[in-house]
C-alpha positions, 0 to 999 in steps of 0.5 A: 542506477537510478538518477545515477550522476557521478561518483563523490569520493569520500573516506569511506569509499565511492558514493553514488551522487543522484539527481532529484529530478526524474526522468521519463523512466521513473515517473512511467515506472511509477505509474505502472507500479500503481497499477500493479505491474512489476511491483515486486521488483521495484526496488534499489540497491541499498546503500549511501547515496548522495544528492547535491554536494553534501560534505561531513556536516551534511544531513542524513536522511534515512529511507527504504530501498522500494524505488516509488518511496526512494524517489519521492524523497529525492524528489522532495529534497532537491537543491539539497546537499545532503546523504540519502542512506537506503536500507535493504527493504526488499522493495518494500515501503518505510511503513511496511517493512518497519512493521516486517521487521526490514525496516529495523534496528539491524538493519540499520545497524548493518547498513551503517557499518556496510557504508561506514557513514562514520568515516565519512560524516562527522555528526552522529544524526540521523534523520528516519521518517516517523512511520518507520519508528515501529521497527527502530529502537533508537536507543540501541541503534545509539548504543551500538553504532553511535549514530542517534536516530531522530524521527522527523516528520510523517511526510518527506515534503516536511522535511525541509521545513525540519532541516530549514527549522533548526530540526523543528517538528510541528504537532501537524509534521507528526499527524497523519493525513488520509485525505480522499487524495491519498486514498484515491493515489492507493487505490488502482493498485488495490483494484487491479489486485483485485481482479487479478485475484478474481479472475477464477471467480468470474468463470463462477459467476459467468457459469452462474449466470448463464444457467440462472439467466434468460439466455445463456451469453447473457445470463453469463454477462450479467454474472460478470458484470456484477462481480465487476461491480463488487471488486470495484465496490470493495477496492475503489468505492469503499476506500474513497467513502471510507469516512462516511460509511457506517461502522469501523470494521473495513469488511462490513463497510465493504459488506455494505456498499457491496450488497447496495451496489449489487444489489441495484445491478441485480434489480436492472436484470430481468424481472423474471429472475428467480429468487434463487439466482438474485440470492447466489449473486448477492450472497457469493458477490459481497463478501468480495467487496468485503474482502477487498475493503479489509485489503485496505486496511494495510494502507491506512493510517489508523489500523494495526496489525493486531486489529487487522487479524482480529477482523480477519477472525470474524469476517472470515468465517462469514464470508464462508457461511455466505459462500456456502449459502450460495452455492445452497441458493444455486444448487436450489435454482438447478433443482428446480425449487 
């Protein structure tokens, strides 16, 4: 059990008391997850936890059982005594789980009943993150359990202010941000995931490079380098430069930056390289950058599932067309055009 300290006896049964400080194992686990290692298994058991020495009047904070989220919450609430109600979101963060329905009304009601929270606290107030509001119907929860959810803040770091100022939630506490540092924090998992997904493509571009370059080995390495840059452009550079790249579409932003980076890389190669080799690389690699950037929509606070689906309906046929044209260009090169 993460951060386990001792057991606390309550009218509703024993509750695990957890530490707010993160151990070295917690920090290493968080680092690996951000590098897409063991991410699908990074969860804590759902249930009720105690921070400090909470009594019946202590606040109840609700969160997801994604361990990275769990660790951020307990660290942000250091030095306080409260109850932490962890929902079963199957190792998914609050925002994504709310969209999928696991951080939702039914799960919250179920967890309140399982933990017998009504026997442990004397009040009927729950503090939820604002990003969980899409999944939880507060009036329905109150009707079914008597507990009244309050959506306190976007960031858990603002929760101490909410607790210390009579439940105040300022406009800034409700406003999502997406700074360079916040985007940079999210890019490692996207970058590693992009390289993992592109492993078959590395073999493909190596073959194209080997047949269209000055030498088989040099051409293959050149193609692999171009693909690596395309992935970096879409998974890393596009998120970092997101506000400054023209257009609103993530797919367009990724394609534009991918085209610039790939073209610049190809321009540094063998000047005798045939046009079909350059065209094949561009047509095959730009969709890679574009698709990688499109995948970052799930990390942003200003996209919606319907908007992402709409963008994919437009982008996917263009990806396919570009790949087909790239294959044609490669074929023409092999045919001696």
